[in-house]
C-alpha positions in Angstrom: 111.5 110.3 84.9 110.8 107.8 87.7 108.1 105.3 87.1 105.2 105.4 89.5 105.0 102.6 92.1 101.7 101.4 90.7 102.7 101.8 87.0 100.8 99.1 85.0 97.9 98.8 87.5 94.6 99.3 85.8 91.9 100.9 87.8 88.2 101.4 86.8 86.6 104.2 88.8 82.8 104.1 88.4 82.2 105.9 91.7 80.9 109.4 92.3 81.2 112.4 94.5 84.2 112.6 96.9 85.2 109.8 99.2 85.4 106.8 96.8 86.9 108.9 93.9 89.7 110.0 96.2 90.7 106.4 96.5 91.2 106.2 92.7 92.9 109.6 92.6 95.5 108.5 95.1 96.1 105.3 93.1 96.6 107.6 90.1 99.1 109.7 92.1 101.1 106.5 92.6 101.1 105.8 88.8 98.1 103.6 88.2 96.2 103.9 84.9 92.8 105.2 86.3 89.8 105.3 84.0 86.9 107.3 85.2 83.6 105.9 83.9 81.0 108.7 83.8 77.3 108.7 82.7 76.7 110.6 79.4 75.6 113.7 81.4 78.8 113.6 83.4 79.6 113.0 87.1 77.6 115.1 89.5 80.8 116.5 91.1 81.4 118.4 87.8 78.7 120.8 88.9 79.4 121.0 92.6 81.6 123.1 94.9 83.6 126.2 94.0 83.7 127.1 90.3 86.1 129.0 88.1 84.8 129.9 84.7 81.9 127.5 85.0 84.2 124.5 85.9 84.3 122.7 89.2 87.6 123.0 91.1 86.6 120.0 93.2 86.3 118.0 90.0 89.8 119.1 88.9 91.1 117.8 92.3 89.1 114.5 92.7 89.5 113.4 89.1 93.2 114.2 88.8 95.4 111.7 87.1 92.3 110.0 85.5 91.2 109.4 82.0 87.4 110.0 81.4 85.1 107.8 79.3 81.3 107.9 79.1 79.2 104.8 79.3 75.4 104.5 79.8 75.2 101.7 82.3 71.4 101.6 82.0 71.9 100.6 78.3 72.9 97.0 77.3 75.7 98.3 75.1 77.2 100.5 77.8 77.1 97.6 80.3 78.7 95.3 77.8 81.6 97.7 77.3 82.0 98.1 81.1 82.1 94.3 81.6 84.7 94.0 78.9 86.8 96.6 80.7 86.3 94.8 84.0 87.8 91.7 82.4 91.1 93.6 81.9 91.0 95.6 85.1 93.0 95.1 88.3 90.8 97.2 90.5 87.3 98.6 90.4 86.1 101.4 92.8 82.4 101.9 93.3 80.0 103.4 95.8 76.5 102.6 94.5 73.5 101.1 96.3 73.3 97.3 96.0 70.1 97.7 93.9 71.9 99.8 91.3 74.8 97.3 91.1 72.3 94.5 90.6 70.5 96.4 87.8 73.9 96.9 86.1 75.0 93.3 86.7 77.9 94.7 88.6 77.7 93.0 92.0 81.0 91.6 93.2 80.0 88.0 92.5 79.0 88.9 88.9 82.2 90.8 88.2 84.4 88.3 89.9 83.0 85.6 87.7 84.3 87.6 84.7 87.7 88.4 86.3 88.9 86.3 89.3 91.8 88.7 89.8 89.5 91.7 90.3 89.9 93.7 93.5 86.5 95.5 93.9 86.5 98.3 96.4 83.0 99.3 97.6 82.5 102.4 99.7 79.3 103.0 101.7 78.4 104.8 104.9 77.6 101.7 106.9 79.3 98.9 105.0 78.0 95.9 103.0 76.7 93.9 106.0 74.6 94.7 109.1 71.1 96.1 109.5 72.0 99.5 108.2 73.8 98.3 105.0 71.1 99.8 102.7 71.0 103.2 104.4 72.3 106.1 102.3 75.0 108.2 103.9 78.0 110.5 103.5 81.1 111.5 105.4 79.2 114.0 107.5 76.8 111.3 108.7 79.7 108.9 109.3 81.4 111.5 111.5 78.2 111.8 113.6 77.4 108.1 113.7 81.0 107.1 114.5 81.1 109.4 117.6 83.5 112.1 116.2 80.9 114.9 116.1 80.0 114.2 119.8 83.7 114.8 120.8 84.2 118.1 118.9 83.4 121.4 120.5 83.7 123.1 123.8 82.8 121.2 126.9 79.8 123.4 127.6 78.8 123.8 124.0 77.0 121.8 121.3 78.6 119.0 119.3 80.2 120.4 116.1 81.0 119.1 112.6 84.5 119.7 111.3 84.7 122.5 108.7 86.1 120.2 106.0 85.4 116.8 104.5 87.2 114.8 107.2 85.0 111.7 107.0 85.4 111.5 103.2 89.2 111.9 103.3 89.9 109.4 106.1 87.6 106.9 104.3 89.6 107.4 101.2 92.9 106.7 103.0 91.4 103.6 104.5 90.2 102.5 101.1 93.7 103.0 99.6 95.2 100.9 102.4 92.7 98.1 101.7 93.2 98.3 98.0 97.0 98.0 98.2 96.8 95.2 100.7 94.4 93.2 98.5 96.7 93.8 95.5 99.7 92.7 97.4 97.9 89.5 98.5 97.0 88.8 94.9 100.2 89.8 93.1 102.9 89.0 95.7 101.4 86.1 97.6 99.6 84.3 94.7 96.1 85.0 95.9 93.1 85.9 93.9 91.0 89.0 93.7 88.7 90.0 96.6 86.0 92.4 97.7 87.2 95.4 99.8 84.3 96.6 102.0 85.0 100.2 103.1 82.4 101.7 105.4 82.7 105.4 106.1 82.1 105.2 109.9 84.7 102.6 110.8 87.7 104.8 109.8 86.1 107.4 112.1 86.1 104.8 114.9 89.9 104.5 114.4 90.2 108.2 115.2 88.5 107.5 118.5 90.5 104.4 119.2 92.3 105.9 122.2 89.0 107.1 123.7 87.3 103.7 123.0 90.1 101.6 124.6 90.1 103.8 127.7 86.3 103.7 128.2 85.0 102.1 131.3 81.3 101.4 131.0 81.0 101.7 134.8 82.5 105.2 134.6 81.7 108.5 132.9 80.9 108.7 129.3 83.6 110.5 127.3 82.7 114.0 126.5 83.8 117.1 124.7 86.8 118.8 126.2 87.4 121.6 123.7 91.0 121.5 122.6 92.2 119.6 125.6 92.5 115.9 126.0 91.6 114.1 129.3 94.9 112.2 129.5 97.4 115.0 129.0 98.2 118.5 130.0 99.3 121.0 128.8 97.6 120.5 125.4 95.5 123.3 124.1 95.2 126.3 121.8 96.5 129.5 123.4 96.2 133.1 122.4 99.4 135.2 122.3 99.8 138.9 123.2 99.9 140.0 119.5 96.5 138.3 118.8 97.8 135.1 117.2 97.2 131.5 118.3 99.6 128.7 119.0 99.2 125.0 119.9 101.2 123.4 122.7 101.3 119.7 123.3 103.9 119.0 125.9 102.3 116.3 128.0 105.1 114.0 129.0 107.0 114.3 132.3 110.3 115.2 130.6 108.6 117.9 128.6 106.8 119.4 131.6 110.1 119.3 133.5 111.6 121.6 130.8 108.5 123.7 130.7 108.2 124.6 134.4 111.4 126.6 134.7 110.6 128.4 131.4 107.3 129.6 132.8 108.7 130.4 136.2 107.0 127.6 138.1 110.0 125.4 139.1 109.8 125.3 142.8 109.7 122.0 144.7 106.0 122.6 145.3 105.4 123.1 141.6 107.4 120.0 140.6 105.5 118.0 143.1 102.2 119.4 141.8 102.9 119.2 138.1 105.9 117.1 137.5 104.2 113.7 137.4 101.4 112.8 135.1 98.9 111.6 137.7 99.4 114.7 139.9 99.4 117.0 136.9 96.1 115.6 135.6 94.5 116.3 139.0 95.6 119.9 138.7 95.0 120.2 134.9 92.9 123.3 135.0 95.6 125.1 137.1 98.5 124.2 134.9 96.6 124.9 131.7 95.7 128.4 133.1 99.4 129.1 134.1 100.6 128.2 130.6 97.8 130.3 129.0 98.8 133.3 131.2 102.5 132.9 130.3 101.7 132.7 126.6 99.2 135.6 126.7 102.0 137.9 128.0 104.2 137.3 125.0 104.2 137.6 121.2 103.8 134.5 119.0 107.3 134.4 117.6 108.8 134.8 121.1 106.5 132.1 122.5 107.5 129.6 119.7 111.2 130.4 120.0 111.2 129.8 123.7 109.1 126.6 123.6 110.9 125.1 120.7 114.2 126.0 122.2 113.3 124.0 125.3 112.2 121.1 123.1 108.5 121.5 124.0 106.2 120.6 121.0 104.5 123.8 119.8 103.3 125.2 116.5 101.5 128.2 115.1 97.9 127.9 114.2 98.3 128.6 110.5 95.6 129.8 108.2 95.9 129.1 104.5 97.9 132.2 103.5 100.4 131.3 106.2 100.7 127.8 104.9 101.3 129.1 101.4 104.0 131.4 102.7 105.7 129.0 105.0 109.4 128.3 104.1 109.2 124.6 105.3 106.1 123.9 103.1 107.9 125.6 100.2 111.2 123.7 100.7 109.5 120.4 100.7 107.1 121.3 97.9 104.2 120.2 100.1 101.9 122.1 97.8 102.2 121.8 94.0 101.0 123.9 91.1 99.2 122.0 88.4 98.2 123.5 85.1 94.8 123.1 83.6 94.1 124.3 80.1 90.8 126.0 81.1 91.3 126.7 84.8 94.9 127.9 84.6 97.3 127.2 87.5 95.8 125.3 90.5 97.4 124.7 93.9 96.9 121.1 95.3 98.5 119.2 98.2 101.4 117.1 97.0 100.8 113.3 97.3 101.8 111.9 100.6 103.6 110.0 101.9 106.8 110.2 99.8 108.4 107.3 98.1 112.1 107.8 97.5 112.5 105.6 94.4 109.0 105.8 92.8 107.5 109.2 93.9 103.9 109.9 93.4 102.9 113.0 91.5 99.9 114.9 90.2 100.2 114.6 86.4 96.9 116.2 85.3 93.7 117.8 86.6 90.3 116.3 86.2 89.6 115.7 82.4 86.9 116.9 80.2 83.8 114.7 79.9 84.6 111.6 77.8 87.9 113.0 76.6 89.5 109.6 76.6 86.7 107.2 75.5 88.2 106.2 72.2 91.7 106.1 73.6 90.8 103.9 76.6 88.8 101.5 74.5 91.7 101.1 72.1 94.3 100.8 74.9 92.3 98.3 77.0 90.2 96.3 74.5 92.2 96.0 71.2 
């Protein structure tokens, strides 16, 4: 069996809830030895979210590929054991208030004094500096503060939150990138350890990068546009005759040149009105309406066949049953079945992206509380 890309990397995960633990979970997918440090009563995520037989499915997901130990960090003995583990760790992931880290003697300066090679990854809503650094927060607040919530929803409707943990997940991906970059600097470039400061709102700003760079303070403030984007048309969600939905995003001049004859609007006047981006944006409502009318007169499969045949980007709006039934998802094993002794078989997203020589994989679901305490102390400290 192929060795994981991060085989041999030792990670301490003392974080809680969802964003920061996902960083450690992805490192575990890639082969790292991830030790989840929990308080004696267990991580709060164990009691949150959907349950099966009294066990949290979110815990099974977020604590995958981890070994669980319990330490009371408010006790001198528990802190001493953690500090010994830190001395042998490559990475530590945390998301606690500064006052808590100070009480545990787990600030970056204190831990770096014990292990100069330590990469400490700290996750917070607003980051470790700035006037808001001590404010509590979560992915939902980061979405609002970072401007994403203001840009979601219909133009004449209220701002909306996404129906999933978007802020937590993009934070985790940013944290993984920062962790791997810090490890590369240390291990491949001869550097030392360092502190990776992951705020939750700054990855949200990256989602808005195109809007931010195009913003003219002397012009209009960017606003919600539903499923459309100001700089491209057609790009929307369209309803088909048989009651399904499809997404079309064919906004380049060559794509529109192929679209116009397909929808019966390929006269010289149509090409002059819609063929070039600047002209097309001035008539965006008209073109979007024409595309919507053409799609509404046809069934979903016929719409997709015609658009894809003309090399115009289009896709069905899949619900979860459709994703589970899709042959492409099945062929690529984009979803994997993972066995849990108590929960049975669980479906999880396969790790992404894919490494050809050292593939990531989900080896185990979230462990029982303290299941590996003796094992980890023996492996790391003896």
